[in-house]
GULOBA-458498 format. One record per atom (N, C-alpha, C): atom name; chain; y, x, z; residue number from 1. Coordinates in Angstrom, 1 decimal, padded with zeros to 4 digits. Layout:
ATOM atome chaine     py     px     pz num
ATOM    CA      A      Y      X      Z NUM
...
//
This chain:
ATOM atome chaine     py     px     pz num
ATOM     N      A -044.9 -004.0 -006.9   1
ATOM    CA      A -046.0 -003.1 -007.4   1
ATOM     C      A -045.4 -002.0 -008.3   1
ATOM     N      A -045.9 -000.8 -008.1   2
ATOM    CA      A -045.5  000.3 -008.9   2
ATOM     C      A -046.0  000.1 -010.4   2
ATOM     N      A -045.0  000.1 -011.3   3
ATOM    CA      A -045.3 -000.1 -012.7   3
ATOM     C      A -046.4  000.8 -013.3   3
ATOM     N      A -046.4  002.1 -012.8   4
ATOM    CA      A -047.4  003.0 -013.3   4
ATOM     C      A -048.8  002.7 -012.8   4
ATOM     N      A -048.8  002.2 -011.6   5
ATOM    CA      A -050.1  001.7 -011.1   5
ATOM     C      A -050.6  000.6 -011.9   5
ATOM     N      A -049.8 -000.4 -012.2   6
ATOM    CA      A -050.1 -001.5 -013.0   6
ATOM     C      A -050.6 -001.1 -014.4   6
ATOM     N      A -049.9 -000.2 -015.0   7
ATOM    CA      A -050.4  000.3 -016.3   7
ATOM     C      A -051.8  001.0 -016.2   7
ATOM     N      A -052.0  001.7 -015.1   8
ATOM    CA      A -053.3  002.3 -014.9   8
ATOM     C      A -054.4  001.3 -014.8   8
ATOM     N      A -054.1  000.2 -014.1   9
ATOM    CA      A -055.1 -000.9 -013.9   9
ATOM     C      A -055.4 -001.6 -015.2   9
ATOM     N      A -054.3 -001.8 -016.0  10
ATOM    CA      A -054.5 -002.4 -017.3  10
ATOM     C      A -055.4 -001.5 -018.2  10
ATOM     N      A -055.1 -000.3 -018.2  11
ATOM    CA      A -055.9  000.7 -019.0  11
ATOM     C      A -057.4  000.7 -018.6  11
ATOM     N      A -057.6  000.6 -017.3  12
ATOM    CA      A -059.0  000.6 -016.7  12
ATOM     C      A -059.7 -000.7 -017.2  12
ATOM     N      A -059.0 -001.8 -017.2  13
ATOM    CA      A -059.6 -003.1 -017.7  13
ATOM     C      A -059.9 -003.0 -019.2  13
ATOM     N      A -058.9 -002.4 -020.0  14
ATOM    CA      A -059.2 -002.2 -021.4  14
ATOM     C      A -060.4 -001.4 -021.7  14
ATOM     N      A -060.5 -000.3 -020.9  15
ATOM    CA      A -061.7  000.6 -021.1  15
ATOM     C      A -063.0 -000.1 -020.8  15
ATOM     N      A -063.0 -000.9 -019.7  16
ATOM    CA      A -064.2 -001.5 -019.2  16
ATOM     C      A -064.6 -002.7 -020.1  16
ATOM     N      A -063.6 -003.4 -020.8  17
ATOM    CA      A -063.8 -004.6 -021.5  17
ATOM     C      A -063.1 -004.5 -022.9  17
ATOM     N      A -063.5 -003.6 -023.8  18
ATOM    CA      A -062.7 -003.4 -025.0  18
ATOM     C      A -062.7 -004.6 -025.9  18
ATOM     N      A -063.7 -005.4 -026.0  19
ATOM    CA      A -063.7 -006.6 -026.8  19
ATOM     C      A -062.7 -007.6 -026.3  19
ATOM     N      A -062.7 -007.8 -025.0  20
ATOM    CA      A -061.7 -008.8 -024.4  20
ATOM     C      A -060.3 -008.3 -024.6  20
ATOM     N      A -060.1 -007.0 -024.4  21
ATOM    CA      A -058.7 -006.4 -024.6  21
ATOM     C      A -058.3 -006.6 -026.0  21
ATOM     N      A -059.1 -006.3 -027.0  22
ATOM    CA      A -058.8 -006.5 -028.4  22
ATOM     C      A -058.5 -008.0 -028.7  22
ATOM     N      A -059.2 -008.9 -028.1  23
ATOM    CA      A -059.0 -010.3 -028.4  23
ATOM     C      A -057.6 -010.7 -027.8  23
ATOM     N      A -057.3 -010.3 -026.6  24
ATOM    CA      A -056.0 -010.6 -026.0  24
ATOM     C      A -054.9 -010.0 -026.9  24
ATOM     N      A -055.0 -008.7 -027.3  25
ATOM    CA      A -054.0 -008.1 -028.1  25
ATOM     C      A -053.8 -008.7 -029.5  25
ATOM     N      A -054.9 -009.1 -030.1  26
ATOM    CA      A -054.9 -009.6 -031.5  26
ATOM     C      A -054.6 -011.1 -031.5  26
ATOM     N      A -055.0 -011.9 -030.6  27
ATOM    CA      A -054.8 -013.3 -030.6  27
ATOM     C      A -053.7 -013.8 -029.7  27
ATOM     N      A -053.6 -013.4 -028.5  28
ATOM    CA      A -052.7 -013.9 -027.5  28
ATOM     C      A -051.3 -013.2 -027.6  28
ATOM     N      A -051.3 -011.9 -027.8  29
ATOM    CA      A -050.1 -011.2 -027.8  29
ATOM     C      A -049.3 -011.3 -029.1  29
ATOM     N      A -049.9 -011.8 -030.1  30
ATOM    CA      A -049.2 -012.0 -031.4  30
ATOM     C      A -048.4 -013.3 -031.5  30
ATOM     N      A -048.4 -014.0 -030.4  31
ATOM    CA      A -047.7 -015.3 -030.4  31
ATOM     C      A -048.6 -016.5 -030.5  31
ATOM     N      A -048.3 -017.5 -029.8  32
ATOM    CA      A -049.0 -018.7 -029.9  32
ATOM     C      A -048.1 -019.9 -030.3  32
ATOM     N      A -048.2 -020.4 -031.5  33
ATOM    CA      A -047.3 -021.5 -031.9  33
ATOM     C      A -047.6 -022.8 -031.1  33
ATOM     N      A -046.6 -023.6 -031.0  34
ATOM    CA      A -046.8 -024.9 -030.4  34
ATOM     C      A -048.0 -025.6 -031.1  34
ATOM     N      A -048.8 -026.3 -030.3  35
ATOM    CA      A -050.0 -027.0 -030.8  35
ATOM     C      A -051.2 -026.2 -030.7  35
ATOM     N      A -051.1 -024.9 -030.4  36
ATOM    CA      A -052.3 -024.0 -030.2  36
ATOM     C      A -053.1 -024.5 -029.0  36
ATOM     N      A -054.4 -024.6 -029.2  37
ATOM    CA      A -055.3 -025.0 -028.0  37
ATOM     C      A -056.0 -023.7 -027.5  37
ATOM     N      A -055.8 -023.5 -026.2  38
ATOM    CA      A -056.5 -022.4 -025.5  38
ATOM     C      A -057.6 -023.0 -024.7  38
ATOM     N      A -058.8 -022.5 -024.9  39
ATOM    CA      A -060.0 -023.0 -024.1  39
ATOM     C      A -060.6 -021.8 -023.4  39
ATOM     N      A -061.0 -022.0 -022.2  40
ATOM    CA      A -061.7 -021.0 -021.4  40
ATOM     C      A -062.9 -021.6 -020.7  40
ATOM     N      A -064.0 -020.8 -020.8  41
ATOM    CA      A -065.2 -021.2 -020.1  41
ATOM     C      A -065.6 -020.1 -019.1  41
ATOM     N      A -065.9 -020.5 -017.9  42
ATOM    CA      A -066.3 -019.6 -016.8  42
ATOM     C      A -067.8 -020.0 -016.5  42
ATOM     N      A -068.7 -019.0 -016.5  43
ATOM    CA      A -070.0 -019.2 -016.1  43
ATOM     C      A -070.4 -018.2 -014.9  43
ATOM     N      A -070.5 -018.8 -013.7  44
ATOM    CA      A -070.8 -018.0 -012.6  44
ATOM     C      A -072.3 -017.9 -012.5  44
ATOM     N      A -072.8 -016.8 -011.9  45
ATOM    CA      A -074.3 -016.6 -011.8  45
ATOM     C      A -074.9 -017.8 -011.1  45
ATOM     N      A -075.9 -018.4 -011.7  46
ATOM    CA      A -076.7 -019.5 -011.1  46
ATOM     C      A -076.0 -020.8 -011.2  46
ATOM     N      A -074.9 -020.9 -011.9  47
ATOM    CA      A -074.1 -022.2 -011.9  47
ATOM     C      A -073.9 -022.6 -013.4  47
ATOM     N      A -073.6 -023.9 -013.5  48
ATOM    CA      A -073.3 -024.4 -014.9  48
ATOM     C      A -071.9 -023.9 -015.3  48
ATOM     N      A -071.8 -023.7 -016.7  49
ATOM    CA      A -070.5 -023.4 -017.2  49
ATOM     C      A -069.4 -024.4 -016.9  49
ATOM     N      A -068.2 -024.0 -016.7  50
ATOM    CA      A -067.1 -024.9 -016.5  50
ATOM     C      A -066.0 -024.5 -017.6  50
ATOM     N      A -065.5 -025.5 -018.3  51
ATOM    CA      A -064.6 -025.3 -019.4  51
ATOM     C      A -063.4 -026.1 -019.2  51
ATOM     N      A -062.2 -025.5 -019.5  52
ATOM    CA      A -060.9 -026.2 -019.5  52
ATOM     C      A -060.1 -025.7 -020.7  52
ATOM     N      A -059.2 -026.6 -021.1  53
ATOM    CA      A -058.3 -026.2 -022.2  53
ATOM     C      A -056.9 -026.7 -022.0  53
ATOM     N      A -056.0 -026.1 -022.7  54
ATOM    CA      A -054.6 -026.6 -022.7  54
ATOM     C      A -054.1 -026.6 -024.2  54
ATOM     N      A -053.2 -027.5 -024.5  55
ATOM    CA      A -052.5 -027.4 -025.8  55
ATOM     C      A -051.1 -027.0 -025.5  55
ATOM     N      A -050.7 -025.9 -026.2  56
ATOM    CA      A -049.4 -025.2 -025.9  56
ATOM     C      A -048.3 -026.2 -026.4  56
ATOM     N      A -047.4 -026.4 -025.5  57
ATOM    CA      A -046.2 -027.2 -025.8  57
ATOM     C      A -044.9 -026.3 -025.9  57
ATOM     N      A -043.9 -026.9 -026.4  58
ATOM    CA      A -042.6 -026.2 -026.5  58
ATOM     C      A -042.1 -025.7 -025.1  58
ATOM     N      A -042.4 -026.6 -024.1  59
ATOM    CA      A -042.0 -026.2 -022.7  59
ATOM     C      A -042.8 -025.0 -022.2  59
ATOM     N      A -044.0 -024.9 -022.6  60
ATOM    CA      A -044.9 -023.7 -022.3  60
ATOM     C      A -044.3 -022.5 -022.9  60
ATOM     N      A -043.9 -022.6 -024.2  61
ATOM    CA      A -043.3 -021.4 -024.9  61
ATOM     C      A -042.0 -020.9 -024.2  61
ATOM     N      A -041.2 -021.9 -023.8  62
ATOM    CA      A -039.9 -021.5 -023.1  62
ATOM     C      A -040.3 -020.8 -021.8  62
ATOM     N      A -041.2 -021.3 -021.0  63
ATOM    CA      A -041.6 -020.7 -019.7  63
ATOM     C      A -042.2 -019.3 -020.0  63
ATOM     N      A -043.0 -019.2 -021.0  64
ATOM    CA      A -043.6 -017.8 -021.3  64
ATOM     C      A -042.5 -016.8 -021.7  64
ATOM     N      A -041.5 -017.3 -022.4  65
ATOM    CA      A -040.4 -016.4 -022.8  65
ATOM     C      A -039.7 -015.9 -021.6  65
ATOM     N      A -039.4 -016.9 -020.7  66
ATOM    CA      A -038.7 -016.5 -019.4  66
ATOM     C      A -039.5 -015.5 -018.6  66
ATOM     N      A -040.8 -015.7 -018.5  67
ATOM    CA      A -041.7 -014.8 -017.8  67
ATOM     C      A -041.7 -013.4 -018.4  67
ATOM     N      A -041.7 -013.3 -019.8  68
ATOM    CA      A -041.7 -012.1 -020.5  68
ATOM     C      A -040.4 -011.3 -020.2  68
ATOM     N      A -039.3 -012.0 -019.9  69
ATOM    CA      A -038.0 -011.3 -019.8  69
ATOM     C      A -037.7 -011.0 -018.3  69
ATOM     N      A -038.7 -011.2 -017.4  70
ATOM    CA      A -038.5 -010.8 -016.0  70
ATOM     C      A -038.5 -009.3 -015.9  70
ATOM     N      A -037.5 -008.7 -015.3  71
ATOM    CA      A -037.5 -007.2 -015.2  71
ATOM     C      A -037.9 -006.9 -013.8  71
ATOM     N      A -038.8 -005.9 -013.6  72
ATOM    CA      A -039.1 -005.4 -012.3  72
ATOM     C      A -037.9 -004.8 -011.6  72
ATOM     N      A -037.9 -004.9 -010.3  73
ATOM    CA      A -036.8 -004.2 -009.5  73
ATOM     C      A -036.9 -002.8 -009.6  73
//
């Protein structure tokens, strides 16, 4: 994927959902120490909410660092 196209899509999402973008920037992008619990709830129209969570492990942090260091071709 073209990196400039990806940046444009990210900017579009930030403009459409400023509160979510700020949350990601302030909470997720500042680093998540081991032991952090991430919880997400999805509520589809006409359906009951579904919630899942994960507790960040050292292995998760290593994997995230490796993903961050992937360079596009």
